N, C-alpha and C positions, 0 to 999 in steps of 0.2 A: 504493500500500500504506500502511496506517495505521501510523505510527510513534508509539508511545505516548509516548516520552520527548520527542519533538519537539512533539507536540500538547499535552502538559502545559505546555510553555514558552509556547505561544501563548494560553493561557487568559486571558480578560479579567477584570479585577478589578471586575466589575459584577454586579448581580442578574440572575437568570435561572433557567431549568430545564435540568437535564441528563438525558440518556437513555443508560443503559448497555446495550450490545448484545453478543450472542455472535457466534461465527464465522458463524452462519447468519442474521445480522441480526435474530434474535428479541430483543424488548425484555425485558431482565432486571429493570431497576429504573429508576424515574423519581423525581427529587427536585428540590427547589427550594433556592436558595442566595442569601444576601445578597451573597456573593462567589463566583462560579463558580470562580475561580482557587484560592481557599483550600479550598473544599469538595471539589472533584474531586480535588485533589492529596492530600487527607487519606486517600482510599481506598487510595492506592498507597504510603503510608508504612508503615514497619514499626512500627506502634503497636498497642495493644490493640484488637481488634475482636471483635464477637460471632461465634459460629460461622456464623450465617446470613449476615452481611456478608462474612465471610472466604470462604465458599463462592461467593457472588455475584461477588466480585472475581476469584476464580480462573477464572471462566467468561467474564470480560469480554474481548472481542476489540477493541472500539473503542467510542467514545462520541460522542454528539452533544450540542449544547447550543443553547438559544435565549435570547438576551439580551433582557431586558425593561427598562422604564424605572423600575420600582419593585419592591419586595418584594411589594407587594399584587398587582400584575399577575402576578408569578411564582407566587404562591399559587393564583390562579384558574387559570392555565395548567396548573400541576401537577395540580390536581384533574381538569380536563377530559381531560388526556392519560392519567391513571391509569384513569379510567372507560372511555376508548376502547380502550386497549391491554391492560389487565388484566395488568400485569407480574408475573412469577412471584415475585419477591422483595419486592414491596410488600405491605403489609398491606391486604387488600381487603375491603370491605363486601360480604357475600354476600347482600344482600337489596335488591330493587328494587321494593318494593311501592308502590302508591299507595293512600291511605287515604280513606275516604268522608267527605264533608262534607254538611251540609244547607244547601241554597241557597234563599234567599228573594229573588225578583226584585222588589225594592222599587220599581223604576221603573215597573212596570206598574200600570194602574188596578185590575186584579184579579190581584194577584201569585200566582204558583205557588210552592209549597213542595215540594221534592223532593230526593232523594239524588243526589249527583254525586261522581265521583272526579277531576274536573278543576277546579282552582282558577284563576280568571282575575280580572284587574283590570278588571271590566266594570260596576262600580257596584252589583252585587248584594251582599247580605250572605251570608257563608259562616260556618257554625258547625261546629267540629270542631278537629282531626281526630278521628274516632271510630276507635279502634284495631282494631275489627273491624266487619264489616258488620252483625252481629246487633245491636250497640248502636245503630247508626244506624237500622236498620229498626224496632227497638223504639220509638224516639223518634218516628219517622214514623207508626207505627201508632197511637200515643197521640194525635198531632196530628190525624190523620184521624178518629179516633173522637170526639174532644172538640171539634174546630173544624170546622164544616161548610164547608170550602173546596172550590172547584171542583176536579174530578179531571182534567179534560181539559186537555191542553197547548195545543192549538190553539183558543183561546177565540174564540167568535163568537156574535152574537145569533142566537137560534133561535125557532121557533114552538112548540116542544114540549119539555116537561121530560124529562130523561134518567132512567134507572133509579136512579142515585145519589140524585136528588132525591126520588123516591118512597119510597126506603128510608131517607130522612132522613140521608143521608151527604153531601149537598150543599145549599147554601143557595139554589140556583137563580139565580145571578148572571146567567146568559145569558138568563133570562126576565125580569129586572128585579125579582125577588122580594127583593133586598137592595140597598141603596144602596152607593155607593162608600165613603161615610163609615163605614157599619156594617161593611162588609167590611174596611176598613182598620183598624178597631178590633180585629178578630180577629187581623189580621196583627201589629199592635203587641203584642198579648198573646202571640202565638207567639214573637216576637222576644225579649220579656222572659223567657219560659220558657227559650228556648235560651241566653240570657245568664245564667240562674240567678237573675234578679230575681223570685223567687217572691212575695215580700211585696207587691210592687206589683200583681201580677195579682190576688192574693187581695183586696186593698183594692178594686180595680175591680169584681170579681165581687160582693163584699159590697154595694157601692153599687147595682149593677144589680138584685140580688135584692131589696133594700129598695124600690127604685122600682117593680119589678114587683108586689111584694106590696101596695103602696099602691093600685095600680089593679086589684087582684084578678086578676092574670095568674099564677095559682098553678102551672100546668103549666110555664110558661117559667121561673119562679123555681125550681121543683124541678129542672129540667134544669140550671140554673146551679149549684145546690147540689151536684149530682152532679159537675159539672165541677170545682168547687172541691175536693171530696174527692179526685178523681183527681189534680189538680195537687199537692196536699199529699202524696199517696202517692208521686208521682214524685220529689218533693223528698227524701223519706226514702231512696229508692233511690239517689239521686245523692250523698248525703252520704258522703264517704270520708275527707277530711282536714280539719285545722284550719288549713291554710296560708293566711295572709292575703295572697294573691297573686291577681292577675287573670288572668295568662297566663304560665305557667312550665312548663318541661320539667325533670324531675329525672332524672339519668343515673347508673346504677350499672354497674360493670364486674366481671366474673369471668373467669378464664382457667385453663386447664390445658395439658398437653402437646399436645393435639389441636386445641383450639378456644378462641376467646374469645367471650364473650357480653356484649352491651350491652343493658341493660334501660332503657327510657325510660317514665317516667310523665308523662302529659299532664294538667296541672292548669289548669283554667280556672274563673275566678270562685270560687276557694277550694274547688273540688271536683275530684277526680280523674275526668276523663271517659273515660279509657282508658289503655292501656299496650300496649307492643309490645317485642319483642326482636329483635335482629339478631346475626348471627354473622360472625366473622372466622376465616379459616383461615390456616395458615402463620405462626403467631405464636411459634414457638420463639425464645427470646432477645429477645422484644419485651416491654417493660414495659407494665403496665396504663396508665401515663401516656401512652405513645406510642400505644397502641391507642385510648385516649380521644381523643387529638389527631387521629388519622386519621379516626375516626368523625365527629367534629364537622365537619371540613373536607369530607368526602365527603357528609355528610348535609344540612348546613345552607347551604352556600355558594350552591347553586342552588335553594333552597327558597323558594317565594313566601310561604307563610303561616308567619310566624315568631312565636315567643313573645317576651314582653318580657324574660324572664330565662331563663338556662340555669344550672341548679344542678349543680355537679360537686364531687368530693371533693378535688381538688388542682389546682394551676395546671398549665397545659399550654403547650407550645411555641407561640409566635405568638399567645398569648391576646389581647393588646392589638390586634394586627394584625387578627385575626379579628373582634373587637368592632367595629373600624372598618369592616370590609367588610360586616358585617351591619346596620349603621345603629344603630337604637335598642336592639338586644339587648345585655344586660349579663350577664356571667358572675358568679356568686356562689359562694363557697366557705364554707359554713357551718361554724362551729366548735363550736356547742352548740345545745341546745334542739330544738324541733320540726323545724326544717329539717334539722339533722344527722340526726335520727331518720329522716326521709324518705329521705335519701341511703342510710342503712344498710338501709332496707327495700328500696330499689331494688337494692342490691348483693346482699342475701340472695335476692331473686327471681332475679337474674341467675345466682347460684350454683346455685340449685335447677334452673333451666331448663337450665343447662349440664350438670349432673349427669344429668338425665333424658335429655338429648340424647346424651351420650357414654358412659353407664354400660355399655350392652350392648357397644359397640365396645371400650371399655377392658378389659372382662372378657375378651373374646376375644383381644385383643392381649397382655394380661398373661399369659394362659394359654399363648399361643404363645411368648412371650418366655421363660417359665419352662421349657417343654418343650424348647425348642431351646437353652437356656442362653445366651441373648443378653444383651449388656450394656445394650442400649437397646431400646425398643419397635420392633417391625418395622412401621414406619409405611407403608412402600411395599414391596409384594410383587409381583414379576413372575413369572408362570408360563408355561412354554413347552411346546408339544406339537409333535412332529415326526411326519409321516406320509409314506408313499411308496407307489408301486404297483410291486410286485416289484422293489424296489431302484432304481426310476427315478421321475421326476416328483416329486422331493422338495419338500414344502411345510412351512412352520412357522407357528405361531400363538402370539401372546403376549397374555395377559390381565393386567390390572393392577388391584391392590386398594390403595387409598391411604386410610390412617386408617380401615380397616374398610369402605370403600365401593368398590364396583366402578366403575372409571373407564372407561366405554365409549369415550370419546374418545381414550384412550391405547392402546387395543387395536391390534394390528398383525398383518398377514399377510406372510409372506416366501416368495419362490421360491428354493429352494436350488439354486444352479448348480454348486457344487463341494462335495465332502465330503473332509475331511482325516481319514484313518484313523490312529489311534495304537495302539500295542501296549500 
């Protein structure tokens, strides 16, 4: 039998991860500590704790812990265990999307360019992430229209041109209609386009147009002129910010009683190439600072493609430790100017997204709170229905609505074996 007082005395003064469990061995909370002894004991002292932590401690039947060699190891282990167990009282990132990249297989003689959602360290060049599939598809459509690359994935020499060649969508590399050097020149231009180095491409195209005009290849020159116009148009569509940064993520936070929303702007080569938002539930009594800290740990620690900088509004717990774990990534907390304005824009977008997400639910819950004269929002509602057959074979059913959403996984059916009658 687990004796809480005795187990607290045995705690080591070492870094590690602790796991709080209830009487049914369900995981309630997972955390990391520089000193397991000090951190775990603090939960059971009579000190000021948030309502959320107070409730968690009241349900703790026993705890487990794993000792690590360093705080950095504890941080990684904590993240892995949280993602695996999804503890009820941890702040959890409710989004597990993978985002599209554009991949250029630069090792190949005739490289492919295509969209992928898998980022690997395989020597290829990856561009992104694009926050939605449409943005990546739009860029790929432009590349296919303006650069006559091969469309087939399984490239091999052939004796007959494909349909794409006849409709002028392919340069006919498989038939030897274009040399490796000429094909590579197109790939280099695509890479420059994806990196945002538009001026370099324009100079190259201008030089090629001049050379073609000198030898009276006017049709080819006109085609290149159209390509140049299209590239300049794409540049105008991509201009969003004046941030002088090559690779940076800008993060804003907004929260209410029901949810927290994280908004991330992806800035690459001084242009915002995309944005995405993420939600956290169960954030009562959790500060925006703590929500930001949990998001960064859960989102970035196992991410392959990292920005060079992460811009946030305030310092977070373990900031220096996380910087060390991420390698060359640096946290920046702007105090003024364009960068601070960008943080504010991310926060405003997070607030708008949050309001749109929760407005209808909040209206319903506030209406119910007012009608029933409740002190707090009825965030969790359990509804029961009992049925029987002529007084026998009694059965019951429970439906659960949490934060205005039906939770099918919490629904239950009961067989009623006894009935207690009261007068």
